N, C-alpha and C positions, 0 to 999 in steps of 0.2 A: 788226266795222260798224256805228255805232251805229241804234237803233232809233227812229224818229220817231213822233209821234202829231198828226194834222192834224182839227181839230173844224170842222165849217163849218154851217152853216145857212143854209135854203133856205123860200120862200114857197109856197104852193101857192094859186093862185089857178086857180078851176074856174068857167067860164062855158058852159052850156047843154052839158054832159058832155066840153068841151073844155078842155085844160092851157093857161096860160101857159109857153112856153116858151122858149128863145134857143138861138141859134147862136151860140157864141164866134169870134171872130177870135183868128189869131195874136197874141201881145201878151206883154209884159215875157219873163220865164223862159223862157214857151211859145212863145216868137216863131219857131222852127223848125218848131211840130209844126201840122198841117192838125186843125183840130175841126170836121169833118163829122158833128158829131150834134147833137142837142137835149137840153138839159140846164134842169133848172130856177134860174129866177134866184135868187141868193144866194152867200157866200160866208162866207172864212176868219174864225173866233171871232178878234178882237182880245184882247189883255190885259187882265183887269179886265172886259170886256165880259158882258153876261147874255147868253144864249140869246135873248130877242126881243128887247135890243137889237138883236143883231146883224143880226137878219133881217129888221128893221124899218129899220136903215141900208143894209143890203145892198139891199132894194127899193127904195128912192128912190134909191140911187147907179145901181142897173141902170135903173130904169125911171122916175124924178122923180114917182113918184106915193109919197105916205106912206103907209106900208102901215097898216093897223088887225091888230095881232095875236091870232090866238084858238088854238085848242087844238094841241096837238101832235098829227100825225096819224100819221107815221111815224120809225122811227130807222132807220138803217141803218149796218152795223158792216161793213168790208172790206179785205182788206189788199193792197195794191201795192207790189211792189219790198220796200223796207225800211221803208217807212210804213204805219201803221195810220189807216185814216180812219173817222172819226165824222160821220155827219150827220144832222142832226135836220130834217124839215121839220115845217113850221109854216103849219094853214090861216090864208088871209088872208080876211078876212071884208069889206072894202068892194070888193069885186068891181066893183061898177058903175064904180068911178072908173077901171077899167082896161079898161073895154069902150070901143070908137069912139073913141079917143083917141091921139095921138100916142107912143110910148113912149120914143121914143129920145133922150129930152132929160135925162136922169138924167146925174150930173157924171160917170161912167164909161162911158156908153155910145157914145159915140163912139168910143172906144180899143180899149172891150173887144165889144163887141155886132156882128155881124154881118146879125141876124136876130132878130125877137123880137114871137111869135107866137100866138095860141092856134091849139092844133094838136090834133088826136086822138089821143092816144099809141099808139093799138094799129094806126093806120095809117100815122105814119111811120116810114120807116127806120130810124132808128136813136134811141133815148133811155134817156137814161141819167139814173137806175138804170131798168132793164131792169123790175123791178116795176111800173112807171107802165101799162106796156101792157097789163099784166095784171090790175087792180084796178078796179073801178067805182068810181070818185070819187067820184060824186054821196051812192054809199050809205056810203062811207065818212065823210063829211062827216055827210050826214043820219040816218045811225043809229049813229053814233061809240059805239064801246062799248070806248073808250080804245085809245092810241098802239099803232100796230101795227111789230113791230121782224122786219129782216130782217138777216142774216149770211151772207157770202159769204166 
């Protein structure tokens, strides 16, 4: 059986201690799955695409807002089945552009996203990755000491 590696990049938008998160609709290859969890906007790295270009593209596709990409905050590595996932989480610095506006106008929003809103990651039922429920996001951004790594 072949082992695969999937790389994704995600944008971390924090406003007043809340995190921009999405609930995905069942779509594409996952059309038979129920996605009843919150996750961070982002997606798969395309061939020959830089990490920062990837997260900027994914944020625009999912929210309709052009993201200004800041520092690398987190890296998560985990295995599920026969696939190793490596996820890079970048700070999005133009937070005000995401506040108080309709975020459902991205080119992929209607097809892929059921709900998009700022949530308190410690108060929602299920957020992926789970480390967001335990982190002080404001401190991770404002007292930045380099990216944090999580391996499961």
